C-alpha positions as a Markdown table, in Angstrom:
| # | Residue | x | y | z |
|---|---|---|---|---|
| 1 | Unk | -41.2 | -20.1 | -2.8 |
| 2 | Unk | -41.7 | -20.7 | 1.0 |
| 3 | Unk | -39.4 | -23.6 | 0.9 |
| 4 | Unk | -36.7 | -21.5 | -0.8 |
| 5 | Unk | -37.0 | -18.9 | 1.9 |
| 6 | Unk | -36.7 | -21.5 | 4.6 |
| 7 | Unk | -33.6 | -23.1 | 3.0 |
| 8 | Unk | -32.0 | -19.6 | 2.7 |
| 9 | Unk | -32.8 | -18.8 | 6.4 |
| 10 | Unk | -31.3 | -22.2 | 7.4 |
| 11 | Unk | -28.2 | -21.6 | 5.3 |
| 12 | Unk | -27.8 | -18.1 | 6.7 |
| 13 | Unk | -28.0 | -19.4 | 10.2 |
| 14 | Unk | -25.5 | -22.1 | 9.5 |
| 15 | Unk | -23.1 | -19.5 | 8.1 |
| 16 | Unk | -23.7 | -17.3 | 11.2 |
| 17 | Unk | -23.0 | -20.2 | 13.5 |
| 18 | Unk | -19.8 | -21.2 | 11.5 |
| 19 | Unk | -21.2 | -24.6 | 10.7 |
| 20 | Unk | -21.9 | -24.3 | 7.0 |
| 21 | Unk | -20.2 | -27.1 | 5.0 |
| 22 | Unk | -20.9 | -28.2 | 1.4 |
| 23 | Unk | -19.0 | -30.9 | -0.4 |
| 24 | Unk | -18.8 | -31.3 | -4.2 |
| 25 | Unk | -17.2 | -34.5 | -5.6 |
| 26 | Unk | -15.8 | -34.0 | -9.0 |
| 27 | Unk | -15.7 | -37.4 | -10.8 |
| 28 | Unk | -12.9 | -38.4 | -13.2 |
| 29 | Unk | -13.6 | -36.9 | -16.7 |
| 30 | Unk | -16.5 | -34.8 | -15.4 |
| 31 | Unk | -17.1 | -31.4 | -17.1 |
| 32 | Unk | -18.9 | -28.3 | -16.0 |
| 33 | Unk | -16.5 | -27.4 | -13.2 |
| 34 | Unk | -14.8 | -24.2 | -14.3 |
| 35 | Unk | -13.6 | -21.8 | -11.7 |
| 36 | Unk | -16.6 | -19.6 | -12.4 |
| 37 | Unk | -19.0 | -22.6 | -11.9 |
| 38 | Unk | -17.4 | -23.5 | -8.6 |
| 39 | Unk | -16.9 | -20.1 | -7.1 |
| 40 | Unk | -19.4 | -17.6 | -8.6 |
| 41 | Unk | -22.0 | -18.0 | -5.8 |
| 42 | Unk | -19.4 | -17.2 | -3.1 |
| 43 | Unk | -18.1 | -14.1 | -4.8 |
| 44 | Unk | -19.9 | -10.7 | -4.4 |
| 45 | Unk | -19.1 | -7.0 | -4.1 |
| 46 | Unk | -17.8 | -7.4 | -0.6 |
| 47 | Unk | -14.8 | -9.6 | -1.7 |
| 48 | Unk | -11.8 | -7.3 | -1.7 |
| 49 | Unk | -9.1 | -9.8 | -0.5 |
| 50 | Unk | -8.3 | -13.4 | -1.4 |
| 51 | Unk | -5.8 | -15.8 | 0.1 |
| 52 | Unk | -4.6 | -18.8 | -2.1 |
| 53 | Unk | -2.5 | -21.5 | -0.7 |
| 54 | Unk | -1.4 | -24.0 | -3.3 |
| 55 | Unk | 2.1 | -25.5 | -3.3 |
| 56 | Unk | 2.0 | -26.3 | -7.1 |
| 57 | Unk | 1.9 | -23.0 | -9.0 |
| 58 | Unk | 5.1 | -23.8 | -10.8 |
| 59 | Unk | 4.7 | -25.4 | -14.2 |
| 60 | Unk | 3.3 | -23.5 | -17.2 |
| 61 | Unk | -0.1 | -25.1 | -17.0 |
| 62 | Unk | -0.3 | -24.3 | -13.3 |
| 63 | Unk | 0.7 | -20.7 | -13.9 |
| 64 | Unk | -2.1 | -20.5 | -16.5 |
| 65 | Unk | -4.6 | -22.0 | -14.1 |
| 66 | Unk | -3.6 | -19.3 | -11.5 |
| 67 | Unk | -3.9 | -16.6 | -14.2 |
| 68 | Unk | -7.4 | -17.9 | -15.2 |
| 69 | Unk | -8.4 | -17.8 | -11.5 |
| 70 | Unk | -7.2 | -14.2 | -11.2 |
| 71 | Unk | -9.1 | -13.3 | -14.4 |
| 72 | Unk | -12.3 | -14.7 | -12.8 |
| 73 | Unk | -11.7 | -12.5 | -9.7 |
| 74 | Unk | -11.2 | -9.4 | -11.8 |
| 75 | Unk | -14.4 | -9.8 | -13.9 |
| 76 | Unk | -16.8 | -10.9 | -11.2 |
| 77 | Unk | -18.8 | -8.4 | -9.1 |
| 78 | Unk | -16.2 | -8.5 | -6.4 |
| 79 | Unk | -13.8 | -5.6 | -6.0 |
| 80 | Unk | -10.6 | -7.5 | -5.3 |
| 81 | Unk | -7.7 | -5.2 | -4.2 |
| 82 | Unk | -5.3 | -7.8 | -2.9 |
| 83 | Unk | -4.5 | -11.4 | -3.8 |
| 84 | Unk | -2.1 | -13.3 | -1.5 |
| 85 | Unk | -0.5 | -16.4 | -3.0 |
| 86 | Unk | 1.4 | -18.9 | -0.8 |
| 87 | Unk | 3.1 | -21.5 | -2.9 |
| 88 | Unk | 6.4 | -23.5 | -3.0 |
| 89 | Unk | 9.4 | -22.4 | -4.9 |
| 90 | Unk | 10.5 | -24.5 | -7.8 |
| 91 | Unk | 14.1 | -25.4 | -7.0 |
| 92 | Unk | 14.7 | -27.2 | -10.3 |
| 93 | Unk | 15.0 | -26.1 | -13.9 |
| 94 | Unk | 11.6 | -24.4 | -13.8 |
| 95 | Unk | 12.6 | -21.8 | -11.2 |
| 96 | Unk | 13.1 | -19.0 | -13.8 |
| 97 | Unk | 9.9 | -19.9 | -15.6 |
| 98 | Unk | 7.9 | -19.8 | -12.3 |
| 99 | Unk | 9.5 | -16.5 | -11.2 |
| 100 | Unk | 9.0 | -14.8 | -14.6 |
| 101 | Unk | 5.4 | -16.1 | -14.9 |
| 102 | Unk | 4.4 | -14.9 | -11.5 |
| 103 | Unk | 6.0 | -11.5 | -12.0 |
| 104 | Unk | 4.1 | -11.1 | -15.3 |
| 105 | Unk | 0.9 | -12.0 | -13.6 |
| 106 | Unk | 1.7 | -9.5 | -10.8 |
| 107 | Unk | 2.3 | -6.7 | -13.3 |
| 108 | Unk | -0.9 | -7.5 | -15.2 |
| 109 | Unk | -2.9 | -7.5 | -11.9 |
| 110 | Unk | -1.3 | -4.2 | -11.0 |
| 111 | Unk | -2.6 | -2.7 | -14.2 |
| 112 | Unk | -6.1 | -3.6 | -12.9 |
| 113 | Unk | -5.4 | -2.0 | -9.5 |
| 114 | Unk | -4.8 | -5.4 | -7.8 |
| 115 | Unk | -1.8 | -6.1 | -5.6 |
| 116 | Unk | -0.4 | -9.7 | -5.8 |
| 117 | Unk | 1.5 | -10.6 | -2.7 |
| 118 | Unk | 3.8 | -13.6 | -3.2 |
| 119 | Unk | 5.1 | -15.8 | -0.4 |
| 120 | Unk | 7.0 | -19.1 | -0.7 |
| 121 | Unk | 7.2 | -22.0 | 1.7 |
| 122 | Unk | 9.1 | -25.2 | 1.3 |
| 123 | Unk | 6.8 | -26.9 | 3.8 |
| 124 | Unk | 3.4 | -25.8 | 2.4 |
| 125 | Unk | 1.2 | -28.8 | 1.5 |
| 126 | Unk | -2.5 | -28.1 | 2.0 |
| 127 | Unk | -4.5 | -26.3 | -0.7 |
| 128 | Unk | -7.2 | -23.7 | 0.1 |
| 129 | Unk | -8.7 | -20.5 | -1.0 |
| 130 | Unk | -10.2 | -17.9 | 1.3 |
| 131 | Unk | -12.3 | -14.9 | 0.6 |
| 132 | Unk | -12.6 | -12.0 | 3.1 |
| 133 | Unk | -16.4 | -12.4 | 3.0 |
| 134 | Unk | -15.9 | -15.6 | 5.1 |
| 135 | Unk | -16.0 | -18.3 | 2.4 |
| 136 | Unk | -13.2 | -20.9 | 2.5 |
| 137 | Unk | -12.8 | -23.5 | -0.3 |
| 138 | Unk | -10.5 | -26.6 | 0.0 |
| 139 | Unk | -9.8 | -28.4 | -3.3 |
| 140 | Unk | -7.9 | -31.7 | -3.0 |
| 141 | Unk | -5.9 | -30.9 | -6.1 |
| 142 | Unk | -5.8 | -27.2 | -5.7 |
| 143 | Unk | -6.3 | -25.1 | -8.8 |
| 144 | Unk | -4.8 | -28.0 | -10.9 |
| 145 | Unk | -7.9 | -30.3 | -11.3 |
| 146 | Unk | -8.3 | -30.0 | -15.0 |
| 147 | Unk | -7.0 | -32.6 | -17.4 |
| 148 | Unk | -4.7 | -31.7 | -20.3 |
| 149 | Unk | -6.8 | -30.9 | -23.4 |
| 150 | Unk | -6.6 | -33.4 | -26.3 |
| 151 | Unk | -5.2 | -30.7 | -28.6 |
| 152 | Unk | -5.0 | -26.9 | -28.9 |
| 153 | Unk | -8.1 | -27.0 | -31.0 |
| 154 | Unk | -10.3 | -29.2 | -28.9 |
| 155 | Unk | -13.3 | -28.1 | -26.9 |
| 156 | Unk | -12.3 | -27.3 | -23.4 |
| 157 | Unk | -9.0 | -25.8 | -24.4 |
| 158 | Unk | -10.3 | -22.3 | -23.6 |
| 159 | Unk | -13.6 | -22.9 | -21.9 |
| 160 | Unk | -12.9 | -24.8 | -18.7 |
| 161 | Unk | -16.6 | -25.8 | -18.3 |
| 162 | Unk | -15.9 | -28.1 | -21.3 |
| 163 | Unk | -12.6 | -29.4 | -20.0 |
| 164 | Unk | -12.6 | -32.8 | -18.4 |
| 165 | Unk | -11.4 | -32.9 | -14.8 |
| 166 | Unk | -9.4 | -35.2 | -12.6 |
| 167 | Unk | -11.3 | -36.7 | -9.7 |
| 168 | Unk | -11.2 | -34.5 | -6.6 |
| 169 | Unk | -13.2 | -33.2 | -3.7 |
| 170 | Unk | -14.2 | -29.6 | -3.1 |
| 171 | Unk | -15.1 | -28.6 | 0.5 |
| 172 | Unk | -16.8 | -25.3 | 1.0 |
| 173 | Unk | -17.0 | -23.7 | 4.5 |
| 174 | Unk | -18.2 | -20.4 | 5.8 |
| 175 | Unk | -16.4 | -18.8 | 8.8 |
| 176 | Unk | -17.7 | -15.6 | 10.4 |
| 177 | Unk | -14.2 | -14.2 | 10.2 |
| 178 | Unk | -11.7 | -15.3 | 7.7 |
| 179 | Unk | -8.1 | -14.8 | 8.8 |
| 180 | Unk | -4.9 | -14.8 | 6.8 |
| 181 | Unk | -3.5 | -18.2 | 6.0 |
């Protein structure tokens, strides 16, 4: 128990100093890395605002990934009131699908008292998620690190902890003051 208290004090001091950094390497085909598994320890009742920068929230599966991420934010202990999404605009045949999907998500979030602010950039490249409690998560592949399920009735189709992942790296930082992306 003493060791756990020492580790907690050390982690708290690292966070205070703005030096906290944890890296998680997700191996190819690894499971157990749902959004809940990755983010739950960084979400608490002080989280009211979230910034997501991901240039690839365009295709149907990417829209569903974003929707699942939003669902996690709604059912966790945090009290999210605003979600900011910075993504790129699909200039091809998927433009209408992207627009309609994001508008439906926006309306659904509104029904839960959450405002979704959408912003588009043709030059956005990096992927990161920031919570107003100071946590910042950078995922090499953004929210799209899950592999396509084998079929609609295979394990992992609904439960992302059972879904195989693409190889990627997750970097987690704590900043004393998180600013808008």
